[in-house]
C-alpha positions as CSV (number, residue, x, y, z in Angstrom):
1,M,-19.3,13.3,-19.1
2,P,-18.4,9.7,-20.0
3,L,-15.7,8.6,-23.4
4,Y,-17.3,6.2,-25.8
5,K,-15.0,4.2,-28.2
6,Y,-16.1,4.4,-31.9
7,K,-14.9,2.0,-34.8
8,A,-16.3,4.3,-38.1
9,K,-15.7,4.8,-42.0
10,D,-14.7,8.6,-42.9
11,K,-15.8,10.5,-46.5
12,E,-13.3,8.6,-47.7
13,G,-13.8,5.0,-46.7
14,K,-10.7,5.3,-44.1
15,I,-11.4,3.0,-41.0
16,I,-10.7,5.3,-37.9
17,E,-10.9,4.3,-34.1
18,D,-10.7,6.9,-31.5
19,V,-12.9,8.0,-28.6
20,V,-15.4,10.7,-28.4
21,Q,-16.5,12.3,-25.2
22,A,-20.7,12.9,-25.4
23,G,-23.6,13.3,-22.4
24,N,-24.9,9.8,-23.9
25,K,-24.6,7.0,-26.6
26,K,-27.3,9.1,-28.4
27,E,-25.5,12.2,-28.6
28,A,-22.1,10.4,-29.7
29,V,-23.4,9.0,-32.4
30,S,-25.4,12.4,-33.8
31,F,-22.1,13.8,-33.0
32,L,-20.1,11.8,-35.1
33,Q,-22.6,11.5,-37.9
34,S,-22.3,15.4,-38.2
35,D,-19.0,14.6,-39.0
36,E,-20.1,12.8,-41.8
37,F,-19.0,9.5,-40.1
38,Q,-20.5,5.7,-40.7
39,I,-20.5,4.3,-37.5
40,L,-19.4,0.8,-37.6
41,T,-19.7,0.1,-33.9
42,I,-19.6,2.1,-30.7
43,K,-19.4,1.3,-27.2
44,A,-18.9,3.3,-23.7
45,L,-15.4,2.7,-21.9
46,E,-15.9,0.7,-18.9
47,K,-15.8,3.1,-15.7
48,G,-14.1,1.6,-12.4
49,G,-16.2,1.2,-9.1
50,F,-15.6,2.2,-5.8
51,N,-13.6,-1.0,-4.1
52,I,-13.2,-0.5,-0.1
53,F,-10.2,-2.9,-0.7
54,G,-8.5,-1.1,-3.6
55,G,-8.7,-1.5,-7.0
56,G,-6.9,1.6,-8.1
57,V,-3.7,1.4,-10.1
58,S,-0.7,-0.2,-8.4
59,V,2.6,1.4,-7.7
60,S,4.3,-1.6,-10.1
61,E,1.5,-0.5,-12.7
62,K,2.3,3.2,-12.6
63,A,6.7,2.1,-12.4
64,A,6.0,0.1,-15.6
65,F,3.5,2.8,-17.0
66,C,6.2,5.5,-16.3
67,R,9.2,4.1,-17.8
68,F,7.6,2.9,-21.3
69,L,6.1,6.4,-21.8
70,A,9.9,8.0,-21.1
71,T,11.2,5.7,-23.6
72,M,8.7,6.2,-26.2
73,L,8.4,10.1,-25.4
74,R,13.0,9.8,-26.1
75,A,12.1,8.1,-29.1
76,G,9.9,11.3,-30.5
77,L,6.7,9.3,-30.5
78,P,3.5,11.8,-30.0
79,L,2.6,11.9,-26.6
80,P,-1.0,10.7,-27.3
81,E,0.0,8.2,-30.2
82,A,2.6,6.7,-26.7
83,L,-0.3,6.7,-24.3
84,D,-2.6,4.6,-27.2
85,I,0.5,2.0,-27.2
86,I,0.3,1.8,-23.7
87,R,-3.0,1.5,-23.1
88,Q,-3.2,-1.4,-25.9
89,E,0.1,-3.3,-23.7
90,T,-1.8,-3.2,-20.4
91,Q,-4.0,-5.2,-18.2
92,S,-5.1,-3.0,-15.7
93,K,-9.0,-1.9,-16.6
94,K,-8.3,1.6,-14.3
95,L,-5.3,2.4,-16.3
96,K,-7.0,1.7,-19.5
97,E,-9.9,4.0,-18.2
98,V,-7.0,6.7,-17.3
99,L,-5.5,6.4,-20.5
100,F,-8.8,6.4,-22.7
101,D,-9.2,9.7,-20.7
102,T,-5.7,11.8,-21.1
103,S,-5.3,10.6,-24.6
104,F,-8.9,12.2,-25.9
105,H,-8.3,15.7,-23.3
106,I,-5.2,15.5,-24.5
107,R,-5.8,15.2,-28.5
108,K,-8.7,18.8,-27.2
109,G,-5.5,20.4,-26.1
110,E,-4.9,19.8,-22.4
111,S,-1.8,19.4,-20.5
112,I,-1.4,15.5,-19.2
113,S,-0.9,16.5,-16.2
114,S,-4.5,18.6,-15.7
115,V,-5.9,15.1,-16.9
116,L,-4.4,13.4,-14.2
117,A,-5.3,15.4,-11.8
118,R,-8.9,14.3,-12.0
119,Y,-7.8,10.7,-10.6
120,K,-5.8,12.0,-7.0
121,E,-7.0,8.7,-5.8
122,D,-4.2,6.7,-8.3
123,F,-2.1,9.6,-9.0
124,D,-0.4,11.4,-5.4
125,A,0.5,14.6,-5.1
126,V,4.4,13.9,-6.1
127,F,3.5,12.3,-9.3
128,L,1.3,15.0,-10.3
129,T,3.7,17.7,-9.0
130,M,6.8,16.1,-11.0
131,V,4.5,15.8,-14.3
132,K,3.5,19.5,-14.1
133,A,7.5,20.6,-13.7
134,G,8.5,18.6,-16.7
135,E,5.6,20.1,-18.8
136,E,6.9,23.3,-18.0
137,S,10.3,22.9,-18.3
138,G,10.0,20.7,-21.6
139,T,11.4,18.1,-19.6
140,L,8.1,15.3,-19.5
141,E,10.5,12.7,-20.3
142,K,13.4,12.9,-17.8
143,S,10.4,13.4,-15.5
144,F,8.4,10.6,-16.0
145,D,12.1,8.6,-16.1
146,Y,12.7,9.7,-12.5
147,L,9.0,8.6,-11.2
148,A,9.8,5.3,-13.0
149,K,12.9,5.3,-11.0
150,Q,10.8,6.2,-8.1
151,L,7.7,4.2,-8.0
152,L,10.2,0.4,-8.4
153,S,12.3,1.8,-4.9
154,S,9.0,2.2,-2.9
155,Y,7.7,-0.7,-5.1
156,E,10.3,-2.8,-4.2
157,L,10.8,-1.3,-0.1
158,S,6.7,-2.1,0.1
159,Q,7.7,-5.6,-0.4
160,K,10.5,-6.1,1.7
161,V,8.3,-5.0,4.4
162,K,5.5,-7.3,3.3
163,S,8.0,-10.2,2.4
164,S,9.4,-9.8,6.2
165,M,5.9,-10.0,7.7
166,M,4.8,-13.1,5.6
167,Y,6.7,-15.7,7.9
168,P,5.2,-14.3,11.3
169,S,1.7,-13.6,9.7
170,V,1.5,-17.4,8.3
171,I,2.7,-18.6,12.0
172,I,0.0,-16.8,13.9
173,A,-3.2,-17.6,11.3
174,A,-2.1,-21.2,11.9
175,M,-2.1,-20.9,15.4
176,V,-5.7,-18.9,15.2
177,A,-7.0,-22.1,12.5
178,N,-6.0,-24.6,15.1
179,A,-7.4,-22.7,18.4
180,G,-10.0,-22.9,16.0
181,I,-10.2,-26.4,15.3
182,M,-9.5,-27.6,18.7
183,L,-12.7,-25.6,20.0
184,G,-14.9,-26.3,17.7
185,F,-14.0,-30.0,16.8
186,V,-11.8,-31.8,18.9
187,L,-12.3,-30.6,22.6
188,P,-16.2,-31.5,22.2
189,K,-15.7,-34.9,21.6
190,M,-13.3,-35.2,24.5
191,S,-15.6,-33.0,26.5
192,D,-18.8,-35.6,26.4
193,V,-16.3,-38.4,27.3
194,F,-14.8,-36.6,30.2
195,L,-17.6,-34.8,31.5
196,S,-20.0,-38.0,31.7
197,L,-17.4,-39.6,34.2
198,N,-17.8,-39.5,38.1
199,V,-14.3,-38.0,38.1
200,E,-13.0,-34.9,39.8
201,L,-11.1,-32.9,37.1
202,P,-8.8,-29.9,38.0
203,V,-10.7,-26.4,37.5
204,I,-8.8,-25.4,34.7
205,T,-9.7,-29.1,32.8
206,R,-13.0,-28.2,33.3
207,F,-13.4,-24.8,32.2
208,V,-11.8,-26.0,28.6
209,L,-13.9,-28.9,28.3
210,N,-17.0,-26.9,29.1
211,L,-15.8,-24.2,26.8
212,G,-15.3,-26.5,24.2
213,K,-18.8,-28.1,24.6
214,G,-20.2,-24.5,25.0
215,V,-18.5,-23.6,21.1
216,S,-19.6,-27.1,19.4
217,E,-23.6,-26.1,20.6
218,N,-23.6,-22.8,19.0
219,L,-21.3,-23.1,16.6
220,A,-23.0,-20.7,14.1
221,L,-22.8,-17.7,17.1
222,T,-19.3,-18.8,17.8
223,F,-18.3,-18.4,13.9
224,G,-20.3,-15.6,13.3
225,A,-18.9,-13.9,16.7
226,F,-15.5,-14.9,15.4
227,F,-16.1,-13.2,11.6
228,S,-17.5,-10.2,13.2
229,L,-14.7,-8.9,15.3
230,I,-12.7,-9.2,11.8
231,F,-14.9,-7.2,9.9
232,I,-14.7,-4.9,13.4
233,F,-10.7,-4.8,13.2
234,I,-10.7,-4.5,9.5
235,M,-13.6,-1.3,9.3
236,L,-11.6,0.0,12.4
237,F,-8.3,0.5,9.9
238,L,-10.6,2.0,7.5
239,I,-12.1,4.6,8.9
240,K,-9.5,7.5,8.7
241,R,-9.7,8.2,12.5
242,T,-9.1,4.9,14.3
243,R,-6.7,3.8,11.9
244,T,-4.6,7.0,12.5
245,V,-4.9,5.9,16.6
246,I,-4.0,2.4,15.7
247,F,-1.0,3.5,13.5
248,S,0.4,5.6,16.6
249,F,0.3,3.3,19.2
250,I,2.1,0.5,16.6
251,V,4.7,2.9,16.2
252,K,5.8,3.2,19.2
253,L,6.7,-0.3,19.5
254,P,10.2,-0.8,20.2
255,V,11.4,-2.4,16.8
256,I,8.6,-1.3,14.8
257,S,9.6,2.4,15.8
258,K,13.1,2.0,14.3
259,V,12.0,0.3,11.0
260,M,9.7,3.5,10.9
261,D,11.8,6.0,11.3
262,Q,14.0,5.0,8.6
263,L,11.2,3.8,6.4
264,D,10.1,7.7,6.4
265,T,13.9,8.6,6.3
266,A,14.2,7.0,3.1
267,R,11.0,8.0,2.0
268,F,11.3,11.8,2.2
269,A,14.6,11.6,1.2
270,R,14.4,10.0,-1.8
271,T,10.9,11.9,-2.8
272,L,12.7,15.4,-2.3
273,S,15.7,14.1,-4.5
274,T,13.3,13.4,-7.2
275,L,11.8,16.3,-7.2
276,L,14.3,18.3,-7.1
277,K,16.0,16.7,-10.3
278,S,12.9,17.3,-12.3
279,G,13.1,20.9,-11.4
280,V,10.7,21.6,-9.1
281,P,11.3,24.5,-6.4
282,I,12.5,23.8,-3.1
283,M,9.7,24.8,-1.4
284,V,7.2,23.0,-3.5
285,A,9.8,20.2,-3.0
286,L,9.7,20.2,0.9
287,D,5.7,20.5,0.8
288,V,4.9,17.6,-1.6
289,S,7.9,15.2,0.2
290,S,6.2,16.1,3.6
291,D,3.0,14.2,2.5
292,V,5.2,10.9,1.9
293,L,5.6,10.9,5.9
294,R,3.6,8.2,7.5
295,Q,4.2,8.9,11.1
296,P,1.9,12.5,12.0
297,H,4.4,13.8,14.1
298,L,7.3,13.3,11.5
299,K,4.9,14.8,9.1
300,K,3.9,18.1,10.9
301,Q,7.2,19.0,11.5
302,A,7.8,18.9,7.8
303,K,5.1,21.0,6.8
304,E,6.9,23.9,8.5
305,F,10.8,23.0,6.4
306,S,9.5,25.1,3.4
307,A,8.6,28.4,5.7
308,G,12.1,27.9,7.2
309,V,14.1,28.0,3.6
310,A,11.5,31.4,2.7
311,K,13.1,32.7,5.9
312,G,16.8,32.0,4.3
313,E,17.5,28.9,6.4
314,S,19.3,26.3,4.9
315,L,17.9,22.8,5.1
316,A,20.6,21.5,7.3
317,E,19.8,24.2,9.8
318,I,16.3,23.2,10.3
319,L,16.6,19.5,10.6
320,T,19.1,20.2,13.3
321,K,15.9,21.6,15.3
322,H,14.4,18.6,15.3
323,K,17.5,16.2,16.0
324,K,15.0,13.6,17.9
325,S,13.0,13.1,14.8
326,F,15.7,12.8,12.2
327,P,19.2,11.2,12.2
328,V,22.6,13.3,12.9
329,T,23.7,11.5,9.5
330,M,21.2,12.5,7.3
331,V,22.0,16.3,8.8
332,Q,25.6,16.6,8.3
333,T,24.9,14.7,4.9
334,I,22.6,17.2,3.6
335,R,24.7,20.0,5.1
336,A,27.6,18.7,2.4
337,G,25.5,18.6,-0.2
338,E,24.2,21.8,0.1
339,K,27.8,23.5,0.5
340,T,28.8,21.0,-2.7
341,G,25.5,22.3,-4.7
342,S,24.5,18.5,-5.1
343,L,21.8,18.6,-2.6
344,E,20.0,16.0,-5.0
345,V,23.1,13.7,-5.3
346,V,23.5,13.3,-1.8
347,L,19.6,12.7,-1.0
348,E,19.1,10.0,-3.4
349,E,22.3,8.1,-1.7
350,L,20.6,8.9,1.5
351,A,17.8,7.0,0.6
352,S,19.4,3.9,-0.8
353,F,21.8,4.4,2.0
354,Y,18.4,3.5,5.1
355,E,16.5,1.7,2.3
356,M,19.4,-1.5,3.1
357,E,19.1,-0.4,6.7
358,V,15.4,-1.0,6.8
359,D,16.0,-4.2,5.0
360,Y,19.1,-5.2,7.6
361,S,16.6,-4.5,10.4
362,L,13.9,-5.9,9.0
363,K,16.1,-9.1,8.6
364,R,17.2,-8.7,12.2
365,A,13.7,-8.3,13.9
366,T,12.6,-11.3,11.8
367,A,15.6,-13.4,12.8
368,L,14.3,-12.2,16.6
369,L,11.0,-13.1,15.9
370,E,11.2,-16.7,14.5
371,P,12.6,-17.9,18.1
372,L,9.6,-16.3,20.2
373,L,6.8,-17.7,18.2
374,M,8.3,-20.9,18.5
375,L,8.5,-20.5,22.2
376,I,4.8,-19.1,22.3
377,I,3.5,-22.4,20.1
378,G,5.8,-24.9,22.5
379,I,4.3,-23.2,25.5
380,A,0.6,-23.1,24.1
381,V,0.8,-26.9,23.0
382,G,2.5,-27.6,26.5
383,V,-0.7,-26.2,27.9
384,M,-2.9,-27.7,25.9
385,V,-1.2,-31.3,26.5
386,V,-1.1,-31.2,30.4
387,I,-4.6,-29.4,30.8
388,M,-5.8,-32.7,28.5
389,I,-3.3,-35.8,29.8
390,T,-4.5,-34.3,33.7
391,P,-8.0,-35.9,33.3
392,I,-6.7,-38.9,31.6
393,Y,-4.8,-39.3,34.7
394,S,-7.7,-38.6,36.6
395,V,-9.6,-41.3,35.1
396,V,-7.1,-44.2,35.8
397,S,-7.0,-43.0,39.4
398,G,-10.5,-43.5,39.8
399,L,-10.5,-46.6,37.7
400,D,-8.0,-48.4,40.0
401,S,-9.5,-47.0,43.5
402,G,-13.2,-48.7,42.0
403,L,-10.9,-52.2,41.2
């Protein structure tokens, strides 16, 4: 049922601002009037609409939420009051909606994990498991503190990946834009001149000029086809089945496969460490941690880890069976952590190590990609120059012959 925010006077004349849940606005008004409230204002809380490009609570917003909530709980503030304070400060409409709903239901006796579980598109299994573990152990502030650190690390890692891809993305976009301008505006003007002359042109030059002329004569159709291809490409990534196929192909590429292995190892180690610190049983922690893996074959293998632990095997022994998927360094470090009883500490150190490796690998890949892109641009420009200069020489030669 929807929530309604209201401002009202109670029997004693005190101004109250709160939320009420009802089937519609009329029911909400009747409910408040039955408690002898004099309603000043009442309005429905806006629900976030569906957006194929996102629009939920971002990782950075969740990290800030967890950090502030952990601080307030340590200071002794009641949970509903802490949620209300954060709700007033946040700029995210979706997070405001979630916090309104959570605060309201907590006051009605529900747990925070059960309310957040209704927003699974924004709060994943790791988040919900840690919050539930914190509730059950009475250490909710510690769980939110661990979550804040994990989300911040995840956010920083994703930002490093995005920033590394920014340079090649800009260069490729510029190349595509340049090709579009040449085909749509430059070549058509040149083709009108060269094709009207009675000069024999090379086959490739004639092809390029005719292509430019065809584009200029069908400009609307060309741009329509171009944007349709972009739309189809985006939709292929939005459909889970095709996205999985494309992703499976991309992760097999030489440089990308190494980076993806390091990314998955870092994610798995940090998530498992955070869950164990929060007091989550290791079998549950392994099942939840397997969901953060991006590569399908690794996820499939990790789903079997909890069954091995249930049979009495150590995590290091289980990982030894998958040497090709998980690095030997990780296996040996986990074995040492299990022997010393400091598995969660060792896993956190492993996560930091592999996050640094991801950073170094991305920097090396970018350094390698820069000269490669420059070479491609140089070749493309050189080919275009040769194609365009050749007909000029042909024209000049024709004029000399005529003279």
